Structure formats: structure tokens, C-alpha cells
C-alpha positions in Angstrom: 159.1 166.9 110.7 158.5 165.0 107.4 155.7 167.5 106.5 158.0 170.4 107.1 160.7 168.7 104.8 158.1 168.1 102.2 157.0 171.7 102.2 160.5 173.0 102.1 161.3 170.7 99.2 158.1 171.9 97.4 159.5 175.4 97.5 162.2 174.6 95.0 161.4 171.3 93.3 157.7 170.6 92.9 157.9 167.0 94.1 154.2 166.4 93.8 154.2 166.6 90.0 154.5 163.1 88.6 156.1 164.1 85.4 159.6 163.9 83.8 160.4 166.9 81.5 161.5 165.6 78.1 164.7 166.7 76.6 164.4 168.6 73.3 165.8 167.1 70.2 169.5 167.7 69.8 169.9 169.4 73.2 173.3 168.1 73.9 174.9 169.5 70.7 173.1 172.8 71.5 174.5 172.9 75.0 178.0 172.3 73.8 177.6 175.2 71.3 176.1 177.3 74.1 179.2 176.5 76.3 181.6 177.6 73.6 179.7 180.9 73.1 179.6 181.4 76.9 183.4 180.7 77.2 184.2 183.2 74.3 182.1 185.9 75.9 183.7 185.5 79.3 187.2 185.7 77.8 186.2 188.8 75.9 184.7 190.3 79.1 187.9 189.6 81.1 190.1 191.0 78.3 188.0 194.2 78.3 188.3 194.5 82.1 192.0 194.3 81.8 192.1 197.0 79.2 190.3 199.3 81.5 193.4 199.6 83.7 191.5 198.8 86.9 193.8 198.5 89.9 192.6 195.0 90.8 193.6 193.7 87.3 197.2 195.0 87.7 199.9 192.3 88.4 197.5 189.4 88.2 198.2 185.8 87.4 196.4 185.6 84.1 196.7 181.9 83.7 195.1 181.4 87.1 192.3 183.9 86.2 191.5 182.5 82.8 191.9 178.8 83.7 189.8 179.1 86.8 187.1 180.9 85.0 187.2 178.4 82.1 186.9 175.4 84.5 183.7 177.0 86.0 182.1 176.9 82.5 182.7 173.1 82.0 179.5 171.9 83.9 177.4 173.9 81.4 178.1 171.2 78.9 176.0 168.6 80.9 173.5 171.1 82.4 170.5 169.4 80.8 171.9 165.9 80.3 172.7 165.6 84.0 171.4 168.7 85.7 171.6 167.7 89.3 175.2 166.4 88.8 176.1 169.6 87.0 174.8 171.7 89.9 176.6 169.6 92.5 179.8 169.9 90.5 179.3 173.6 89.9 178.8 174.2 93.6 182.2 172.4 94.5 183.9 174.4 91.7 182.4 177.7 92.8 183.8 177.4 96.3 187.0 175.7 95.5 188.0 177.8 92.4 186.7 181.0 94.2 189.1 180.2 97.1 192.0 179.5 94.7 191.5 182.7 92.7 189.4 185.3 94.5 189.4 187.7 91.6 187.9 185.1 89.3 185.2 184.2 91.9 183.8 187.8 92.0 183.6 188.2 88.1 180.3 188.4 86.3 181.0 185.4 84.1 182.0 183.1 86.9 178.8 184.1 88.9 176.6 183.7 85.8 177.8 180.2 85.2 176.9 179.1 88.6 173.5 180.9 88.3 172.9 179.0 85.1 173.7 175.7 86.7 171.3 176.2 89.6 168.6 177.3 87.1 169.1 174.2 84.9 168.9 171.9 87.9 165.6 173.3 89.0 164.2 173.4 85.5 165.3 170.0 84.2 166.1 167.5 87.1 164.0 164.3 86.8 164.1 163.3 90.5 162.4 166.3 92.2 162.6 164.9 95.7 166.4 164.5 95.6 166.6 168.0 93.9 164.9 169.5 96.9 167.2 167.9 99.4 170.4 168.8 97.4 169.2 172.4 96.8 168.5 173.1 100.5 171.8 171.5 101.4 173.5 173.9 98.9 171.7 176.9 100.4 172.6 175.7 103.9 176.3 175.4 102.9 176.3 178.9 101.3 174.7 180.5 104.5 177.2 178.7 106.7 180.0 180.0 104.5 178.7 183.6 104.8 178.3 183.3 108.6 181.6 181.6 109.1 183.5 184.2 107.1 181.8 186.9 109.1 182.6 185.3 112.5 186.1 184.2 111.8 187.5 186.9 109.5 185.3 189.7 110.4 183.7 189.5 107.0 185.1 189.8 103.5 184.6 193.5 103.8 188.2 193.8 104.9 189.5 192.0 101.8 188.2 194.8 99.4 187.9 197.9 101.5 190.4 199.8 103.6 189.5 199.1 107.2 190.9 202.5 108.3 188.5 204.4 105.9 185.7 206.5 107.3 182.3 205.0 107.0 178.8 206.3 107.5 175.4 204.6 108.4 174.1 202.8 111.4 176.0 199.5 110.8 179.5 198.6 111.4 181.6 197.5 108.3 181.4 193.9 109.3 177.7 193.9 110.1 177.0 195.8 106.9 179.0 193.3 105.0 177.0 190.5 106.6 173.7 192.0 105.7 174.8 192.8 102.2 176.1 189.3 101.7 172.8 187.7 102.9 170.6 189.9 100.7 172.7 189.5 97.6 172.9 185.8 98.0 169.2 185.5 98.8 168.4 187.4 95.5 171.1 185.3 93.6 169.9 181.9 94.7 166.3 182.8 95.0 166.3 184.3 91.5 167.9 181.1 90.0 165.3 178.9 91.8 162.4 181.1 90.8 163.4 181.1 87.1 164.0 177.4 87.2 160.6 176.7 88.8 158.9 179.0 86.3 160.5 177.2 83.3 159.5 173.8 84.8 155.9 174.9 85.4 155.6 176.3 81.8 156.9 173.1 80.3 154.6 171.1 82.5 151.6 173.2 81.6 152.6 172.9 77.9 152.8 169.1 78.2 149.4 169.0 79.9 147.8 171.1 77.1 149.4 168.8 74.4 148.2 165.8 76.2 144.7 167.2 76.4 144.8 168.2 72.8 145.9 164.7 71.8 143.2 163.2 74.0 140.5 165.5 72.5 141.7 164.5 69.0 141.5 160.8 69.9 138.1 161.3 71.4 137.0 163.2 68.2 138.2 160.3 66.1 136.5 157.7 68.3 133.3 159.8 68.2 133.4 159.9 64.4 134.0 156.1 64.3 131.0 155.6 66.7 128.9 157.9 64.6 129.8 155.9 61.5 129.0 152.7 63.2 125.7 154.1 64.4 124.9 155.3 60.9 125.6 151.8 59.5 123.4 150.2 62.1 120.7 152.8 61.4 120.9 152.1 57.7 120.8 148.4 58.3 117.9 148.7 60.5 116.0 151.0 58.0 116.6 148.5 55.2 115.5 145.6 57.3 112.4 147.4 58.5 111.3 148.7 55.2 112.4 146.2 52.7 111.8 143.2 55.0 108.2 144.2 55.6 107.5 144.6 51.8 109.3 141.3 50.9 107.3 139.5 53.5 104.0 140.9 52.2 105.1 139.9 48.7 105.8 136.4 49.8 102.3 136.1 51.6 100.5 137.7 48.5 102.4 135.3 46.1 101.3 132.4 48.1 97.7 133.5 48.0 97.8 134.2 44.3 99.3 130.8 43.6 96.4 129.2 45.5 93.8 131.3 43.6 95.3 130.6 40.2 94.2 126.9 40.5 90.7 127.6 41.9 89.7 131.1 40.6 92.2 132.7 38.2 90.3 135.9 38.0 90.4 136.4 41.8 94.3 136.2 41.7 94.3 139.7 40.2 94.0 141.4 43.7 97.1 139.5 45.3 99.1 140.2 42.2 98.2 143.8 42.3 99.3 144.0 46.0 102.6 142.3 45.0 103.1 145.0 42.4 102.4 147.7 44.9 104.6 146.2 47.6 107.4 145.8 45.1 107.1 149.5 44.1 107.0 150.6 47.8 110.1 148.6 48.6 112.1 150.1 45.7 111.0 153.6 46.7 112.0 153.1 50.3 115.4 151.5 49.3 115.9 154.6 47.1 115.1 156.8 50.1 117.7 155.1 52.2 120.3 155.3 49.5 119.4 158.9 49.0 120.3 159.6 52.6 123.7 157.9 51.9 124.4 160.0 48.9 123.5 163.1 50.7 125.8 162.3 53.6 128.6 161.6 51.2 127.9 164.9 49.3 127.6 167.4 52.1 127.5 165.5 55.5 124.0 166.8 56.2 122.2 163.5 55.8 119.2 165.3 54.4 117.1 163.8 51.6 114.5 165.4 49.4 112.1 162.5 49.8 109.9 162.7 53.0 110.3 159.6 55.2 107.3 157.9 56.7 105.6 159.6 59.6 102.9 158.8 62.2 100.1 160.1 59.8 100.9 157.2 57.5 100.2 154.5 60.2 96.6 154.0 59.0 97.8 153.6 55.5 100.3 150.9 56.7 97.5 149.1 58.5 95.3 149.2 55.5 97.9 147.5 53.3 97.8 144.4 55.6 94.1 143.7 55.0 94.9 141.6 51.9 97.2 139.5 54.1 94.1 138.6 56.3 95.1 140.9 59.1 92.8 143.5 60.3 94.5 146.3 62.2 92.6 148.8 64.5 94.5 152.0 65.1 93.8 154.2 68.1 95.4 157.4 69.4 95.2 158.5 73.0 96.8 162.0 73.5 97.1 163.9 76.7 96.6 167.1 74.7 95.3 167.5 71.2 97.7 167.2 68.4 100.5 166.0 70.7 101.4 163.0 68.3 101.5 165.3 65.3 104.0 167.5 67.0 106.6 164.8 67.7 109.9 165.4 66.0 110.4 163.8 62.5 113.0 161.5 63.9 110.7 160.1 66.6 107.8 159.8 64.2 110.0 157.8 61.8 111.2 155.5 64.5 107.6 154.9 65.7 106.4 154.2 62.2 109.3 151.6 61.8 108.4 150.1 65.1 104.9 149.6 64.1 105.9 148.3 60.6 108.3 145.7 62.2 105.7 144.6 64.9 103.0 144.2 62.3 105.3 142.4 60.0 106.2 139.9 62.7 102.5 139.4 63.4 101.9 138.6 59.8 104.8 136.3 59.4 104.9 134.5 62.7 101.6 134.5 64.5 98.8 133.7 62.2 96.6 136.4 63.8 93.6 137.8 62.2 93.3 140.8 64.3 95.7 143.4 65.7 95.3 146.5 67.7 97.9 149.3 67.4 97.7 152.1 70.0 99.6 155.4 70.1 99.6 157.2 73.5 101.3 160.2 75.0 101.4 161.4 78.7 102.8 164.1 80.9 103.8 162.0 84.0 107.5 161.8 84.8 108.4 164.7 82.5 106.4 163.4 79.5 106.4 160.2 77.4 105.2 158.6 74.1 104.2 155.1 73.7 103.3 152.6 70.9 101.7 149.2 71.6 100.9 146.5 69.1 98.8 143.5 70.3 97.4 140.6 68.2 95.4 137.5 68.8 97.6 135.0 67.1 99.6 132.1 68.4 102.3 133.2 70.8 105.7 132.0 69.8 109.4 132.7 70.9 110.2 135.0 73.7 111.2 138.5 74.4 114.8 137.4 74.5 114.8 136.3 70.9 117.9 137.1 68.8 116.2 137.8 65.5 116.8 141.0 63.7 113.3 142.2 64.1 113.2 142.1 68.0 116.8 143.4 68.0 115.9 146.3 65.8 112.9 147.2 68.1 115.2 147.1 71.2 117.9 149.3 69.4 115.4 151.9 68.3 113.9 152.1 71.8 117.4 152.4 73.4 118.6 154.9 70.8 115.6 157.2 71.9 116.3 156.5 75.6 113.2 154.3 76.1 112.3 150.8 76.8 111.0 147.9 74.7 108.8 145.0 76.0 108.0 142.2 73.5 106.5 138.8 74.4 103.4 136.6 74.7 100.3 138.2 76.3 99.5 137.3 79.8 96.1 135.7 80.4 95.2 135.5 76.6 96.5 134.4 73.3 98.6 136.5 71.1 101.7 138.7 71.1 102.4 142.1 72.6 104.9 144.7 71.7 105.3 148.0 73.7 107.8 150.7 73.4 107.9 153.8 75.5 110.3 156.7 75.4 110.6 159.9 77.4 109.6 163.0 75.5 109.3 166.5 76.8 106.1 168.3 75.5 107.1 171.9 76.0 105.0 175.0 75.4 106.6 175.3 72.0 105.6 171.7 71.2 102.0 172.3 72.3 101.9 175.3 69.9 103.1 173.2 67.0 106.9 173.3 67.0 108.2 169.9 67.9 111.6 169.4 69.4 113.9 166.8 67.8 115.2 164.2 70.2 
């Protein structure tokens, strides 16, 4: 029974939609103006009907006709402010005033006012469940009124048509009047309900679209903010990885030069030359990062004319550490020839920075004399690329350290969708850093066209 009631209510009121239709700005003033215009048009219409000389408008009570019709228009003032109340009041007025002045009740303006009140209730009522109940009660009252009139009085047909006149057709006058009354009222009330539902649905769909547009705008702003944050983190990471490496090397070379100045001044030339070289490299890389910033501000592309370090420069990076008493062996293990060279520029830069940071940590913290850097690729699991740096120094710290170096390694690995392992070697002295990321080596990659990741 409850399900039947819910389905019946849904036919007129959409009770399942959890939404309250907002009133437009200045709607009450507009409804008052609309009521005045409607009243004026109805009066003009009645005056024109009187001027036609129709028999039904002869010897009428003009005060009753005009006052009754005017009273029927009054609920239009609150049709959007209190739509359900306006429909209930309109229903009472429709039957009461229509009984007081039958001629007023059958006029176009009188009927149009009631139609508008039903439409407004369906289109604007906030409590949709109560609206469904009230609407069905109103329809039930109307049907009972039609049937009662037909049973008791033999239908309203006899009020307007000469019962002694000849008729044609399969139905008797009273039956024909009943059928016509049911059909007319079905179209009348059904039309008002259908138009009201359509208006409510259109407003709801518009509200949903506006809400989605607002959500998309907020998401776009959030994505822009996230992108800016990521850019700042990326730039900070680049500065730390590049400048930090060179500054550390400068510090080590300066210490060596200071010691040599006392013992063998002529031998201090090499560390000083390395200091000069590291300083120039640091300045060049800082300019590169700043160049990216300027390019982003200029056209938003993030492009820069200077090539950033790639995997081909790993050997050069390793050679620069020899004056710091660290010998680095570089090895490449590829599942297919040239796989490492075909990695996207972004991945190559990230792996170069990972190698730079790992070796920098080795020089600064471990005291190692030897390090082994391995670059590997594979096809298992959809493809992967890996870098591993191992040294023979003194293990210190843990993989959970909070330094910027290890944090930068983890952030780079995470940004590429991979994993980072950093910590003491098991079973032997030294430290081990290993980063693996997924990478799809497609046919295009194999032929020399890398895919940016």
C-alpha cells in the first residue's frame, strides 16, 4: 500500500528528488505585477463578451460576476511564495465561487487562474511528499464532484442545454456530459500537472549543471594549485640535487686544498681547479632551473633552451668524483640494446638526479672509496627501469631518515610511480640505494621514439 502511494505521489510531485527549488530574485514583486496584468486582461475579456450581446450575458449580476472572478485571481499573488497554500485556497475558491456564480466559473479567465495555481504548486512546492498527497486529494474531490453531479442532477448538461432538444450519437445527454466532463478535466488537471513537472525538472537539471560546473571550476582551481605546489617541490628538489652536489664537492676539494697548501702547495692546484669547475657547473645548473621558471612565466610551456642532464652524462658525473677519492664503476644492463637511451627525457633527468644525490650522500656521509652504479631495464610485469648505487663505506642512518636527500629520492620515485629503497647493505659494509619505476617499452620505444612518462 505504501509503495502504491509512493508511486502515485511520484506521478505528480517527484518526492525522490532531494532538492528545494530556489526562488528567483524579486519574484514576489513580479508576481504582484503579473496578478495586476492578469486581472486587467480578465476584466477586458469579460467586457468584450458583454459587448458581443450573447444571451448568457443578458440580465446578469455584474457585481457578482466581476467580484467573483477578481477574487479567484487573488491567490496568484502568493503562487510562488506559498505555492501549496495558493493551490489549496484556489481549489476552495474554485468550487465555492463557481457555485455562487456559475457564469463566472465557466469563464476562460476563471479557469486559467486555477490552472496557473495548480501549475505553480507542482513547479515550486518545497515539500514534494505533501504536495503529492494534496494533489491527489484535489483530483479525488474533482472526480467525486463530477460523479455526484451526474448522479444527483443528471449532469450539468441540463443547466446549459434544452433537455427537449433532439440529440444524435450513441450516448444519452447525461452520459455524454459525464464522459465530456471526465475528459475535459483529465486534460485540464493533467496538463497543469505535466507543465508543472516539466518546469520543476528543467530547473532541477539546470541546478545540477550549475553545481557540476562549479565543482569542475573548483577542481580546476585545486588542480592548478596542486600543479603549482608540485612545481615548487620539483624546483626545490632540482636546486637541492644539483647545487647541493656541487657545493658538497667544493667543500671536500677546499678541505683537500687546505691540507695540501701546507705540505705541497703545487699539488693544491688540482683541488682548486676542481673547485672552480664545480662552481661553474653549479652556476650553470642554477641558471638552467631559473630558465625553466622564466619560460613558465613567459608562455607556460616550461621549456628551456639548455639541455638538462641525461643518462649519457652519468659517466661524466662519476668521473668528477675521483678527485674526492671516490671511484665509481658504472654498468648498464639492458633487456634490449639501446633501451636506456630511449627513455623519455623526464625519466632520464630523474635518474640522473637520483644518481647525483646518491653519490653525493656517499661522498658526504660514508667515507667510501668505491661505489658501484648500475642501470638496468627489464620486461617483466609490463616493463621497468632501475638504478642502484652501492658503496663500501661506513653505514649510517636508516632508510627512514628525514634528510632532504633521502626525501628527494623517495619523492622522485613516487612521482614516477615507482619505489625507493635506501639503507645499510645486508651482510657487508656500505650503503645501498635502489629505485625502480614501471616503464612500458613499446615498439615505438624499441625503434628509437621514447614515450614521456
